[in-house]
C-alpha positions in Angstrom: -95.8 -31.2 137.6 -96.7 -34.1 140.0 -94.3 -37.0 140.3 -96.9 -39.5 138.8 -97.4 -37.3 135.8 -93.8 -37.6 134.8 -93.9 -41.3 135.3 -96.4 -41.5 132.4 -94.1 -39.6 130.0 -93.3 -41.4 126.9 -90.5 -43.8 126.0 -90.3 -46.2 123.1 -94.1 -46.4 122.9 -94.5 -42.7 122.3 -91.9 -42.8 119.6 -93.7 -45.6 117.8 -97.0 -43.7 118.1 -95.4 -40.6 116.7 -94.0 -42.5 113.7 -97.2 -44.3 113.1 -99.1 -41.0 113.0 -96.9 -39.4 110.2 -98.8 -39.0 107.0 -97.3 -38.8 103.5 -96.7 -35.4 102.0 -99.6 -34.0 100.0 -99.4 -33.2 96.3 -97.4 -30.2 95.3 -95.6 -30.0 98.6 -92.4 -28.0 98.4 -89.5 -29.1 100.5 -85.7 -29.2 100.4 -85.8 -32.9 99.7 -89.0 -34.7 98.9 -87.7 -37.9 100.4 -87.0 -36.4 103.8 -89.6 -34.0 105.2 -90.0 -35.4 108.7 -87.5 -36.3 111.4 -87.5 -37.8 114.9 -85.7 -35.7 117.5 -84.3 -37.3 120.6 -82.7 -35.1 123.3 -80.9 -36.3 126.4 -80.1 -33.7 129.1 -77.7 -34.7 132.0 -77.3 -32.2 134.9 -75.4 -32.0 138.1 -75.8 -29.0 140.4 -75.6 -27.4 143.8 -77.3 -24.6 145.7 -76.7 -22.8 148.9 -78.3 -20.4 151.3 -75.9 -18.4 153.5 -77.4 -16.4 156.4 -77.8 -16.8 160.1 -79.0 -20.3 159.2 -77.3 -22.2 156.4 -78.6 -24.8 153.9 -76.9 -26.5 151.0 -78.1 -29.0 148.5 -77.0 -31.0 145.5 -78.8 -32.9 142.8 -78.3 -34.9 139.6 -80.8 -35.7 136.9 -81.2 -37.1 133.4 -84.1 -36.0 131.2 -85.0 -37.8 127.9 -87.2 -35.9 125.4 -88.6 -37.3 122.1 -90.5 -35.3 119.5 -90.8 -34.6 115.8 -89.7 -32.1 113.2 -91.5 -31.4 110.0 -90.9 -29.3 106.9 -94.1 -27.5 106.0 -92.9 -26.0 102.7 -91.6 -22.8 104.2 -89.9 -23.6 107.5 -89.4 -26.3 110.1 -92.1 -27.0 112.7 -91.3 -28.7 116.0 -94.1 -31.2 116.7 -95.1 -31.7 120.3 -93.0 -34.2 122.1 -92.8 -36.0 125.5 -90.3 -35.7 128.3 -89.3 -38.2 130.9 -87.3 -37.6 134.1 -85.2 -40.7 133.7 -83.0 -40.1 136.7 -83.4 -37.8 139.7 -81.5 -37.7 143.0 -81.2 -34.8 145.5 -80.2 -34.1 149.0 -80.1 -31.1 151.3 -78.5 -30.4 154.7 -79.5 -27.4 156.9 -78.0 -25.9 160.1 -80.2 -23.8 162.4 -80.3 -23.1 166.1 -82.4 -26.3 166.5 -79.7 -28.5 165.0 -78.9 -30.2 161.7 -81.5 -31.4 159.3 -80.8 -33.8 156.4 -83.3 -34.3 153.5 -83.1 -36.9 150.7 -84.7 -37.4 147.3 -88.1 -38.6 148.7 -88.4 -35.3 150.6 -88.6 -33.3 147.4 -92.3 -33.0 146.5 -91.5 -30.9 143.4 -89.2 -32.1 140.6 -87.8 -30.6 137.4 -89.9 -30.3 134.3 -88.7 -29.7 130.7 -90.4 -27.6 128.2 -89.2 -27.7 124.6 -90.7 -24.6 123.0 -89.7 -24.3 119.3 -87.0 -24.5 116.7 -85.7 -21.4 114.8 -83.8 -21.6 111.5 -81.2 -18.8 111.1 -77.6 -18.4 110.2 -77.6 -21.8 108.4 -78.4 -23.6 111.7 -81.5 -25.0 113.4 -81.6 -23.5 117.0 -83.5 -25.5 119.6 -85.3 -23.6 122.4 -86.0 -25.3 125.7 -86.0 -24.8 129.4 -86.0 -27.0 132.5 -88.2 -25.4 135.1 -87.1 -25.5 138.7 -88.7 -24.8 142.1 -88.1 -23.1 145.4 -85.1 -24.1 147.6 -84.0 -24.7 150.3 -86.8 -26.9 151.5 -85.6 -26.5 155.1 -86.4 -22.8 155.2 -89.7 -22.1 153.3 -89.8 -18.5 154.3 -86.4 -17.8 152.7 -86.6 -19.9 149.5 -85.2 -18.8 146.2 -85.8 -20.2 142.7 -83.5 -23.1 141.6 -82.5 -22.2 138.1 -82.0 -25.2 135.8 -80.6 -25.5 132.2 -82.1 -23.5 129.4 -80.9 -23.0 125.8 -79.8 -19.6 124.6 -82.9 -19.1 122.4 -85.3 -19.6 125.3 -86.9 -16.3 126.3 -88.4 -17.2 129.7 -87.0 -15.2 132.6 -87.8 -17.2 135.8 -87.5 -14.9 138.8 -86.6 -12.1 136.4 -83.2 -13.7 135.6 -81.7 -13.8 132.1 -80.2 -17.3 132.1 -77.7 -16.5 129.3 -75.8 -13.9 131.4 -74.6 -16.5 133.9 -73.1 -19.1 131.6 -69.5 -19.1 132.7 -68.0 -21.7 130.3 -69.1 -23.6 127.3 -72.2 -22.5 125.3 -75.9 -23.1 125.8 -76.6 -22.4 122.1 -78.1 -25.7 121.0 -77.7 -25.5 117.2 -78.1 -28.3 114.8 -77.3 -28.6 111.1 -80.0 -28.1 108.6 -81.7 -31.5 108.7 -82.6 -31.4 105.0 -78.9 -30.9 104.2 -77.5 -33.4 106.7 -76.4 -36.8 105.4 -78.9 -39.0 107.3 -78.8 -39.0 111.1 -76.9 -36.2 112.9 -75.9 -36.3 116.6 -74.4 -33.3 118.5 -73.4 -32.7 122.1 -73.3 -29.4 124.0 -71.9 -28.6 127.4 -71.8 -25.6 129.7 -71.5 -24.4 133.3 -73.8 -21.9 134.9 -73.1 -20.0 138.2 -75.1 -17.3 139.9 -74.5 -15.9 143.4 -76.7 -13.0 144.6 -77.4 -11.1 147.7 -81.1 -10.9 148.7 -80.9 -7.8 150.8 -84.7 -7.3 150.7 -85.0 -10.3 153.0 -82.3 -10.1 155.6 -78.9 -8.5 155.8 -76.1 -10.9 154.9 -78.4 -13.2 153.0 -76.8 -14.9 149.9 -78.1 -17.3 147.4 -75.9 -19.5 145.2 -76.9 -21.6 142.2 -74.5 -23.7 140.1 -74.9 -26.5 137.6 -73.2 -28.3 134.8 -75.2 -29.4 131.8 -74.6 -31.8 128.9 -77.1 -32.0 126.1 -77.1 -34.6 123.3 -79.5 -34.3 120.4 -80.0 -36.9 117.7 -82.0 -36.0 114.6 -83.1 -39.0 112.4 -85.0 -38.8 109.1 -88.3 -40.7 108.9 -88.5 -42.5 105.6 
């Protein structure tokens, strides 16, 4: 996604438009609680991470970001539906250093033409909890060596089924849990807020490229979700 496209992502204005668009439940609508059938969902995702390429030439980078996502949740009589929301890259900083025969190269945030993009896919009610599925899509790194780039994996929830670069994200969660599970909104007393934290690490050898070539990805994620009923 282009940088200017994320700049148009919604903040307060989108939330107001979303609330204004909500229509009252139709006659005969079945729901857990007729007074609460729609909710506003706000998710904040904070991430700090690093990456490294180890070969005859070396490159390492680090980054930090904060993403804010606002959407809606609706009870349709049988199950919950996640209404399409908007995401905003509220904070983004990155830097990379590379060492090659030609010397040392330093890159900063403005050198990163591609930036993270969040996709919130769906919610799934099972086991008494409401599971949220999302992924933050990355891009190729290091920038300094385009011919030896690898995919920068960014946070995803345990329900997400995407496999960027063929990797099952869940297998490399080393601490905490990326299962983003909320209480049943219809049974929660008013607004609920939950925070989830985990660490993800993957180091792999890319022997199909050159011998002694290693890729390292690591990040720490903190996700806070607030679900508020719309009266």
